[in-house]
N, C-alpha and C positions, 0 to 999 in steps of 0.2 A: 187471915192470909201470911201472919209472921209465920202459926204454929208451922202453917202445911210448907212453906217455905223450908222451916227446918226442919221437919221431916222429910221431906224430898233430898237436905243435901246430907243428914243424916242416912241414907237412904243410898245412898251415889257415892257417900264416901265406904258404906259398908260392903258395896259391889266391885267398889275401886280393891280394897285390900282383897280381896279372894283373889287376881292374880298375881296380886303383889308378892301373898306368900304364896303362890305353887313357880314362882321367879326365881328363885331359891335353888333351882334345878332346871338346868335347860334341858331333861335328859327326858325322849317320848316315856309316856305314860308302863309300855308294856317292858321297858329295857330292864336290864339285869342292875342299874343302877338305880333308879327309881325305888325296883321291889324289895333292892335292902334298905334305902333309904327311909318306905313306910313300915316296912317291919323286922328292921334291925337282926335280921335273920340270911341265913342261909345256905339251901340246902346245895352240898356238893355231892361230884360224884367223882369217887375214887374206887384206886386198887385195895383190896386188902389183904393180897398175895406175890408184893413183888420187895423181893428184901432193896433196903436202902432207899425204895423209890416210894413207898406205900404199902405199911403193913402194919394189918392190925396186930396188936400185941397177945398175950396170955393175959392180961391184965386188963385188956380193954380199950389201950392208947391207941391213935393213930400216930404213926412217928415215917419219915423219911423225907427227903427230897421234895417228890408232889405237896408231898402235905404241908410240908412248908412252903409253898407257892402259895398251893389255895391258901391258907391261912395269911401270908401277907397281903395277896390281894384282897381276900375280906376286908381284913384292917384298913388299905387302902380306900373300899367301900362305904367303909363307916360300922364294919362288922366286926364284934369281939369273934375271942375264939371258942369263947365259953356259947357262943350263940349260932357257930356252923353245924348242922347235922350231915353229917358224911356218911352218903351211900355208896355199899357196892357197887360198881357197874364193870362189865366184864367189855373184849373186843367186840361179840355180837349184839351188848345193847346201848352202847354208846351214842348212836344217834337219837333210836328210839326214845331213851331217858330223856333227851334234850328236848327234842322235838314235843313230847308227851306231856313237858311238864313236869315231870318228877322232879327234876335237881335243875338248880338256877347253870350251874356250869360245871363242868366235866376238867377233871385235870389228873389225864390219866395215862401216862404217856402215849397222847395220843396224838400220830403224826398225820400232820397237813398234809391232805391232797384235794387234787381239786376234785375228784371222784365223791367227796366229802364236804366240800367248799360246795355243793348242791343240793343238798339237805341242813348245812348245817353252817356259824359263822366261825371264825376262828381270831384269838389275839395273842401274838404273838411274834415269831416263838420265842421261848423260853431256855431252850435248849434241844442244841442238836450233837447225833448222834450216828451210827450207823449201820447195817444187817450185819449178824454174826455167826457164827455157831457155834453153839457150848456140845460137848464131847466125854468120854472118861478118860482120865489119866493117859492111859496105856493106847488109845488108837491113835497111833504116829502116822498113819496111812492117812487119816482126813486132816487136810491140811490148806480146803478150803471148799468151796461151793461146787466146782470144778470135779471135785474126787469122790462124788455122793453117788456115781452110777451103780444101780442094781445095790442099794442100800437103802435102809429107812429114816426120814424124815420128819420130825415132829414137829407140829407148829399149832396155837390156839385157832378153832373156830371161827371163821370168818376174818380172821387175819389175811393178807395177802404176800406173809413170807416166804410159806413153804414154794408157793407157788409160784414165785417170782423165780428161786431157784432152780423149778425144773423149767422153768419159759427159758431161764437165760443162760444155766450152767449144766445141768443132767437133767438130760430129756428122760433119762435111765431109772431114777430116782422113787422112793415107792412114800409117795408123802401120807403120814398116819395125822390124824387132827383130834384133840382133848381139847373140853370147854377152859381149862386152864391150865395155867403153866408151870405150877407143880406137879400134874398131873402126866405133865412131858417128860419133865427132870423125870421122877419116879420111875417111867418107861427106860428113860435112860440109864439110872442106877440098875433096875432088873433086868437091863440087855436084850428089853422087849424092842427097843428103838435105836439108832448107830449113833444121832446128830440131834439136838432140837436149835431150830433157829427162831432169831428174833432180834431186837436192836441189840446191841455187846453193850450198853448199858445193863438193859435188867439183866442178861445171861451172869454178869462179871456179879452181881449179887447172890446168886443161885451158886455160882463158882465156891465166893469167898465161904458159902455153908458147906461146902465138900472140898474145899482145898486137895484133901487128901485124894479123891476122888475122883472131880470132873473138873477141866479148864474150857477156856473162853479159847477157839483157834485164832485170833487175834487178827485178819485180815478183815477189815470192813467192807464190801462190795454195794454199798448203799449210799444215800444220803437221807437219813430221817430228821424231820424239825418237828420240834414237839411245842402244839399248839393248846389254848385251854378254849375248850367248847364253850362255845352259847348257841343260844336262839339265830335263825339265822334272822338278815336284816337289823338286827341290835346293833348299830354302829355310833350309837354311845357306849353301849356295853365295850366292844371292841376297843375303842380311842380310849377310855377310864383305865380297861385292863393293861393296853399298851402302857400306859403310864406307871404303871402300880411296877409291870415287870424293869422297867428301867429305873424305877426307884429302888426296888432291889437288891437289883443288879450295882449301879451307883452307889449304895449307902451300905456296902462289902457284903449285907446278908446272904446274896446268893451265893457268894463264894464262899463262905464258912456254913452253907447249909451244906452244898458240894461236897466240902472238906469232911465234913463229918457225916456225912450220911454215905459217902459214894467214897473217900478216898481210903478207906480202909481193907475195902476191896484189890485193890490195887488196879483201879479200871485209870489212864491216863485222864484228869482234866481236863477240857476240852475251855476255850476260851468263851467266852459271852455270847451269846448270836446277837445280829441285829436285830431288833424288833422292827418288825414292818409295818409301815403303815395301808390298811386295806379299805 
């Protein structure tokens, strides 16, 4: 009987030890918080072609403000920089990459909208900007979105930027779409389109690459709030990433990264955003 009781006690202790180990994290099993803890690794979707924000260099490094934000968040989730797998995503693939599980997070100039929140969750915002126009340096006649009637305006496929100009400002503008921003910039330089539209901070990076040929008009006409995209329903992930963004801002790392990556373009650096609790 004594041996039997002892065996029963040991069995009970063994069973009780299982939940206590799991209690080290209150996150749901399918949360990015849990996945990061279990794997000590994350796959993060970024752009590879946005100077100052998220760019793959010729020697294979990833640099830019979005990369720094993603790396900081990963660190707060317990994942070292060398354990991040960077995956290229585009405007047309971001939701699919998140919902399919191809990536754990998306940090890719991803504006928070009601429509997108039907498909994915957002943490943040981590940056505020506004839509603007990139034009040739000699294009003195294009001074804003209301001066584009009869002209060709380029934007990337599946973005809402160009359509917003047509709907709100210039009904007679001709919309041209390309898969990537560099395609639009190349078309602008070649004279095939008259302007490129997207967020001002993105355009500033391309203007900085060609300062003798291109300029940003400098009259933003929308408000864009960049968020971190993750799977819908991941409340634990949203809360933890919001904490990470606030920590990055409070530590000074947020401003340091902006100054280093965006400052050289001449873009006026904004104040830190107010992180929204969803």
